[in-house]
N, C-alpha and C positions, 0 to 999 in steps of 0.2 A: 790892686787886684786882690791882694791878700785880705784887705779889709772887706772887700765885697764877698769873698768866699767865706770869711768868718761870719758875716751877717746871714748868708744863705744857710750856713751850717746851724747857726743859732735858730733860724726860722724853722728849719726842718725839725730840730730838737723840740721846739715849742709845739709844733703841730703834732709831732709824735706823742708828746706828753699829753696833749689835749685829747688825742685819740684814746690813749690808755685810760685817761681819767673818765672819758665818756663810756668806754667799755666797762670800766669798773662800776660805774653807776648803774649800767644796764644789768650787769651780773648781780649787783647788790639788790636791785629791785626784784629780779627773778628769784633770788634766794629768799628774799623777804616773803614773797608770795608763797613759795614752797613751804617756808617756815610757818605760814599761817595754817597750813595743813587742812585743806578742804576735806571734810569728812561727810560723805553722803548720808542722808537719813536712812535708817534701816526700818523695814516693815515686816511684820510677821508673814504676810503673803509672799514675800520674796526670799524668806529665810532658806528655803530648799536650795536656792542657787548657790548659797555659800556652804551648804552642808554636803554638796556633792563631792565625792572623794576623787582625787587625781592630782598629778603634778603638772598637768596641762589643762587649760580650760578653753573650750571652743563653743561658740554659739553659731549655728548655721541657720540663716534666715531665708525664708522662701515665701513668695507672695503671688506666684503664677503657676500654671499647670506644669510647664516645662521646668520652672524653678523648683517645684516640689520634687519632681523626679530627679533632677540634678542634685538636690540636697542629699538624697539617699545615696546616690552614687558617690558624692564627695565625702560622705561620712566613712564609707569603706576605703576610699583612697587615702584619707588621712590616717586611719588606723593601720592599714596595710603598710604605708610608707614608714610609719613609726616603728612597726615591727621589723620590716625588712632592712631599713637603713640604719636604725638606731638600736636595734635589738630590744625594743620595748614590748609592752603588752597592752591590751585593750584597757586594762584597769588603770593605766597611767593617765587616762583621759576622763575628765568631766566634760561630757559633750551633750549639748542640747540641740535638737533639731526642731525648729519651729515652723509649723504650717499656719500661716496667717492669711488674712484677707479671704478671698474665695477658695484658695487652696486648702483652707481649713477642712474642706470636705474630704481630703485625703486621710483625715484622721477618724472618719466614720466607717463603720462596718458595712458589709455587703447588703444587709437588710434594708438600709435606707437608700443605698445605691440602686437597688432593684426598683424601689418606689419612686425615687426622684432623679434617677440617672440623667434623663433628658434635661431637666432643669440645671443640674450640676454642669452638664456639658455646655449649656448656654453661658454659664458663668465663667467656665475655665477655658473653653475651646481646646480641649485636650481629648480627642476622640480615641476610641479603642483602635489600636494599630492593626488589629486583625480584620476589622470590618470598616473602619473609617467612620463609624457611626457613634452615637452616644453610648458610653459604657453602661453596662447593667451590673457592674461590680466595681469595687475599689481596685483600680489598676496597680496601686502601690502595695497591694497585698497579693498580687498575682505574678506568676513567673511564666505563664503559658499563653500570653496574648501578643505574640510578635515582639519585635525589637522596640524597646522603649528606652528613654534616656536614663532611666534608673539602672540600666544594665543588670537587671535581675536582682537588685538589692531591694528587698521588701521591708516594710516597717518592722515585721517580726524579726528579720535578720539583723536590722540595725539595733533593735532592742536587746537581742540576744548578746550583742557585743557591748552593752552598757549604755547605749545612746538613749537619752531621755527625750520623748516626743512631747512637745508643747503645742497646744491647740488654742486658738484665739476665741475667747468667749464673746467678745464684742462682735466678731464676724459671725459667730453661730447665731446670735440674736438677729443680725442683719439678714442672714440666709433664711432663717425661720420667717422673717417678715416678708421676704420675697416669695417664698413658697406659699405663704398664706394669701398673698395678693394674686398668686397664680391659681387660687381656688382649691388648695389642699387642706384647708381647715384653719383653726384658730392658731395664731402665732405662738401663744404660750404652750399649747399642746405640741406643736411641731418642735419648738425649741427644746422641750423636755425629751422628745423622741430622739432628737439629734444628740443631746447630751448623753442619754442612756446608750446610744449606739457607739459611743467613743471607743476606739481600740483599747483593749485592756492594757493597763500600765501607762497609758498616756496621761497627761495632766493639762487642765485648762489654766490659762493665764488670763487676767482681766482683759488685756489687749495685747496683741502681738507686738505692735509698735512700741508699747511701753516696755515689754520684756526685752526688746533689742537694746533699749537704753539702760535698763536696770542691771542686766548682766555685765555691762561694761563697768558698772560701779563695783562689781564683784571680781573684776580682773579677767573677764573672758575676752578672748579675741573674737571678733565678729566676721563671719564669712557670708557674703550674700550670694545666693544661688539663683540663676535665671534672671 
């Protein structure tokens, strides 16, 4: 019986040793990969992401009407929670809020909403809560149109707290093409009109989907709204 127990004990020791060895190999491989030190390429177009000041970095991504409104609401929640729970201040955050896809229209001023509001509504399906109809102004710049999911946080308010608004250039081109097909004129002229109407202080990125990936290479946490 003793011999049998000794053999079992030796077998357990052998298996345990093999497990440790295997674990050691796995850790070693992981360490080697970390030691390789993947470094993403840097591009001048993205440099501003790294230049933003703050001890916390957050990118809020939105691609739908409700998502765009939620993104503004979330920006306030994060900054307020940081202030109330941690005793921090807005300047502690490098925060980017991105309107991409069709929600890019939330980055345009009222002048183009008056002109293309019905078209924008068809893209977003985000009606004026006061009328249930297509908006004739940028609802994300308004506080007097009924209850909206942004809870009164406008783009201006977000910017006043240091939030950088990013707009999708690829989507702007696409929106201009759709408006042109709807009979509103030449695509190039409409595109320039939309670009010129961008909310002051906002910034165009080549493509919102690319910006979502690039900010992660700069250490930003990504929050998806909507």
